[in-house]
C-alpha positions in Angstrom: -17.1 -15.1 -3.2 -14.0 -13.8 -1.4 -13.0 -10.2 -1.7 -10.2 -9.4 -4.0 -8.9 -6.4 -2.1 -8.5 -6.0 1.7 -7.1 -3.0 3.6 -6.3 -2.0 7.1 -4.9 1.3 8.5 -3.2 2.3 11.7 -1.7 5.4 13.1 1.7 5.6 14.7 1.3 7.6 17.9 4.8 8.9 18.1 5.1 10.2 14.5 1.4 10.6 13.6 2.2 8.7 10.4 -0.5 6.5 8.9 0.3 3.0 7.6 -2.2 1.8 5.1 -1.8 -1.9 4.2 -3.5 -3.3 1.2 -3.6 -6.9 -0.1 -4.8 -7.5 -3.7 -5.6 -11.2 -4.2 -6.6 -10.6 -7.8 -4.5 -11.2 -10.9 -5.7 -7.7 -12.1 -4.9 -4.3 -10.7 -7.5 -3.0 -8.3 -8.4 0.7 -8.0 -9.8 1.9 -4.7 -10.8 5.2 -3.2 -9.0 6.0 0.1 -10.6 8.4 2.6 -8.7 9.3 5.8 -10.9 10.6 8.6 -10.0 12.0 12.0 -6.6 13.2 11.0 -5.0 16.6 10.6 -3.2 17.8 7.5 -1.9 15.0 5.2 1.3 15.4 3.2 0.8 15.0 -0.5 3.9 12.7 -0.8 4.8 9.6 1.0 6.2 6.1 0.3 4.8 2.8 -0.9 6.4 -0.6 -0.4 5.0 -3.2 -2.8 5.6 -6.9 -2.7 4.3 -8.5 -6.0 5.0 -11.0 -8.6 3.5 -12.0 -12.0 2.1 -15.3 -10.6 0.5 -16.0 -7.3 2.6 -19.2 -6.9 5.9 -17.5 -7.5 8.6 -17.9 -4.8 12.2 -17.2 -4.2 14.7 -20.0 -4.9 18.4 -20.4 -4.6 18.7 -19.7 -8.4 16.4 -16.7 -8.1 16.6 -15.4 -4.6 15.0 -12.0 -5.4 12.2 -13.1 -7.7 9.7 -11.9 -5.2 11.1 -8.9 -3.3 9.6 -5.7 -1.9 10.2 -2.4 -3.8 9.9 0.9 -2.0 9.4 4.1 -3.9 8.0 7.6 -3.4 4.3 8.2 -4.1 2.5 11.5 -4.6 -1.1 12.7 -4.9 -1.9 11.8 -1.3 -4.4 13.7 0.8 -7.4 13.1 3.0 -9.0 11.6 -0.1 -7.2 9.9 -3.0 -7.4 7.0 -5.4 -4.9 4.2 -5.2 -4.4 1.3 -7.6 -3.0 -1.9 -6.0 -0.8 -4.0 -8.3 -2.0 -7.5 -9.2 -1.0 -10.2 -6.7 0.4 -7.7 -4.2 0.8 -6.6 -0.7 1.3 -2.8 -0.5 2.1 -0.6 2.5 1.6 3.2 2.1 3.4 5.4 4.7 1.4 8.7 4.9 2.7 11.6 7.0 0.2 13.7 8.9 0.3 16.8 10.9 -2.0 17.8 13.7 -4.0 21.0 13.2 
């Protein structure tokens, strides 16, 4: 059985921002607990960019060029520990601002 949710994180040295990338292979939303270790203070607000569609085989066409397109919006409730729910059939990128102590 393959996992339905995969994630990877990296930190941008220049800004200290954390990029958390999640891929939900499932046709259902997947809730996960996020725990950030080894970082300073974490802003409670950031942004999420989500690429998703109702069906896994959806694709853009000349008639529907934006059927599958990323959407960026503000997200709140962030911290060193928080829960995140990944949309079905999605790739999500969370941009999380941090500050050194």
